[in-house]
N, C-alpha and C positions, 0 to 999 in steps of 0.2 A: 429584486436588487441583491446582489451578491453580498455586499457589505452589510446590509440590514439583516439578511438571513444568518450570516456568521456571527456578527456582533451580539445579536439578540439570543443566540444559542447558548445553553448552559455549558457546552463543551468547547474545548479549544483544540480538539484533535480532528483533523479532516482526512478522510480517506478518498482518494481520487483514483477511481479504477477506469481510466479512459485510454484510448490509443494516443500515441505520442503527439500527433498533430492537434488533437483537441486539448491535451494537457498543456501545451504551450499556450494556446489561446486563453485557457482558464487562468493559468498562472500570471499571464500578462494583465488580465483584468484584475486579479487579486493584488498585483503589485500596485496598480493605479489606485485601488481602493484601500491600500495599506493594511491588508489582512493576511500578509505573509509573516515571517518571522520578525521579531520574537513573540508576537501576540498569539500565533497559531502554530501548531505542529502538523505539518502535511505529510501524509503517507501516499506514495505514488506507486503506480504499476509499471512505470518505465523510468529509466535513468538517463538515456541518451538525448538529453534536451539542453545540456549546458551550453553548447556553442549557439544556441538560439537567442541567448540574452547577452546584454553588455554587462560590464564589470559591476555597475550599480545594482542591477537586478540580481546578478549572481550572489552578492553578499546578502541578499534576503532569502536566498535558497539554502544557506548554511543551516544545518541541523534537520534538514528534510530527510526522509527515509524512503526507500523504494524496496518493494518485495516483488521478486520475480521467480518463476519456476525455472529450474535448472536440471541438468541430467545428473545421474548418479556419480559420474566421474568428479564433479565439483565438490562433492561431499565426501569423496573417497569410498563411495559405494561401488559394487560390482557392475560392470556393463559388458555387453557382448562385443569384445574388440575384434572377433573374427568376423562377425556379421557387419560391423562397421567398416572394416577394411574391404570386404567384398562389395559393399555399397558404394564406397568411395572409388574403388577400381572401376566399377561400371560407369559411375559418373565421369570420371576422367577419361574413359575410353570414348564415350558418345558426346560429351559436352565439355571438353578440357577448358574452353574459354571462360565457362562459368563457374568452375571449381574454385573456391576461395582458400582451400587448405583445410585440413581436418580440424584444427583448433579454431577456425573461424566460421564454421558452419553455425548458422542460427539454431538456437535451441528448439524453436518451434518447428524447424525443418526436421530435427531429429524426432520430435514427438509425433510429427505427421507420418514419418517413416514407420515408426513402431505401431501407430494406429493402422496404417495400411497393411502392414505385415500381420497384424492381429486379424484383420478381416480375411486375408489370404489363408492364414492358418485355419480359421473357422471354416471357410469355404471348402478347403481341402478335406477337412474332417466330414463336412456334410456330404461331399461327393463320394467319399470312401464308404459311407453307410448306405448309399443308394446304388452302389456298383452292382450291376446285373439285376437291378430292380427298376422301378418306375422313376423316371427322372423328374417327375412332377414336383418333388421337394425342392429341386434347385431351379425350377423354371421361373422365369421373370415375366410379370405382367407388364406388357409394354404400354406407353402412353406418350402422347405428343408433348405433354408437360413432365419434364424430367423428374420432378419430385413425387409424381404419382407412380413412378416405376418401382416395383417391389417384388420380392420373392413370394411365390404362392404359399410357401410354408414359412413365412417370416418369424414366427414364434420359435420354430425349431432352430433356425439360424441364430436368432438372439441368444437362445439358451446355449448353443454351441459356443458362442463368443465367451459366455460367462465361464465356460470350463477351460478356455485357453489359458495357458501359463508358460511363459518362456522368458529368458533373459534377453532383453532388447538392447539397442544401442543407446537408449536413454536410462536404462535401469530395468528392474524387475516388472514384468507386464503380467498382471493378473486382475481379473474383473470379478464383480459380483452383481447379481441381479437386483440386489437391495441398495446399491450406491451408484451415484453418477460418475464417480471418478475411479480410476484404477486403485487398487489396494496395495499397501506396502511397497510403493514405488513412487511416491511423490516427494520431491525435493524442492526447497525454496532457499533463496539467498537474500538476506537483508543488507542493503547498502546504504551508506551515510554520506550526505553532501558535506564536504569539509573544505575549508579555504586554506590554501597554502601560498607560498611566496610566488609561485608561477601560476596561480589561478585556482579556480574551483575544480575539485576532483571528487569523484564518487568511489568510496572505499568499502570494500566488503567487511562486514563486522560480525554477522551471525549467519548460521546456516541451520536449516530445518529439515528433518526427515521424519517418516512415520515412526521409526524405531527409536530415535533419540530426541525428538522434539527440537527445541532450540539449543544450540551449542555455539560457543565462541569460535569464530572463523580463525583467528590468530590471536594470540596473547598480546601482540604489539598494537593491534587496532582497537581503539576505543570509540564509543559513540560520542559525537559532538552534538549537543542539543542547540535549538535556537538560542540566539544571543551568544554563541560561542562559549557555552558553559558546559561543564561535565555533570552537572546536576540535572536530572530529568525533570521536566515540568509536571505540575499536578494534573494537567489536562482539563481543569476547571476554568471557568471564565474569570478574568480579572476585572477590576473596577476602575481601571484608568479612565478618567474623563467622564465617568458615569455620575449623574446627579442623583443623590439619595435624600429623600425627605425623612428627617428623623424627629420624631415627636418626644419631648421630654416634659417632665413635671417638676416644678420648683419644690424640692424636698432636701433640706439640710441633712447631711453635707454633700449629697450627691449632685444636685443642681441648684445653684443659687444665682441671684441677680446682683450686679453691682454697677453703679452709675460711674462712668469715667468721662473725662474731658479729653478730646483729641487734640492734635497739634494746632488746629485752627480754632480752638476754644469751643467747640461744639460738644454738647452733652449727648451721651448715648448709653445704652444699656448693654452690658457685657455678661455672658453667662460664664460662671466659674463653678468649680467643684470637680468631683471624681468623674462624673459623666462627660462633661465638656473636655477634660483633659484626655479622657479615653478616646473621644471622637478625634481630637487633634493627633493623638498617636496613630490611630488607624489611617487617617488622611495621609500622614507621612509615609506610612508603610504601603498603602494601597492606591493612593493618588485619585481618589474619588472626590467628588465635589459636594460638600455637606450643605443641606438646606434645613437648618434646625428651626423647629417650631416649638415655641413654649406653650404648652397647653395650660389655659387659665384654670 
């Protein structure tokens, strides 16, 4: 049960790292269970989901964040514009009907190009070392199952990849055998779901790079948190609607009993003193339901 899992968790920050189609389904369920804003802060890996929801749901998305990988050009880092132009020229030559324009190319397509170019560069280096020698190093063991096909000397090829370094169309490309991602060439952008007069929009607010970590995207853009506030949430669970059993001991002047007569003439016992007053104050601030037990 999504609601029970989230409500009973001590945290109020949810990281949702799923594809867009699954993100929509999960957020729809979260809306039905009332576990979106302002009770929880959601961090997504996609942002292009706004048009999937009506206005009522969109208002519950205000304050959400999305973190997505981007190319170096977004964070004003160097990219290989010559290589990018050459790749786009080839694309337009052979499939002009699918070319969306340089600025509209999906970031993951640019990442895929650099990954492929890395493999080509590494393979070229391997071939140059075996020139006029045995070709066994670059021979491929064939198999009817595609994932079983591999180089005879795969370790050498992997080592060669770790030595490849060039400026790609997404940024600096450099690998290490000790890490799973490229080094000194990772860039991310943090976007914020904000409500405007014309509807919900996703605004870039922070950018991240290996060299500068998090930086402000632009001075004019601020983060709007859940419940349309500029104050960041604590990230801890709130007590709204939660019943708390509180045991107190009758000790003057902290907790005392007093007989009172209600408007119907019925006698009842009321707790007074510092502790009952403190509990009343906490209830007004935190909106929990007190169940006070007087210990004999």
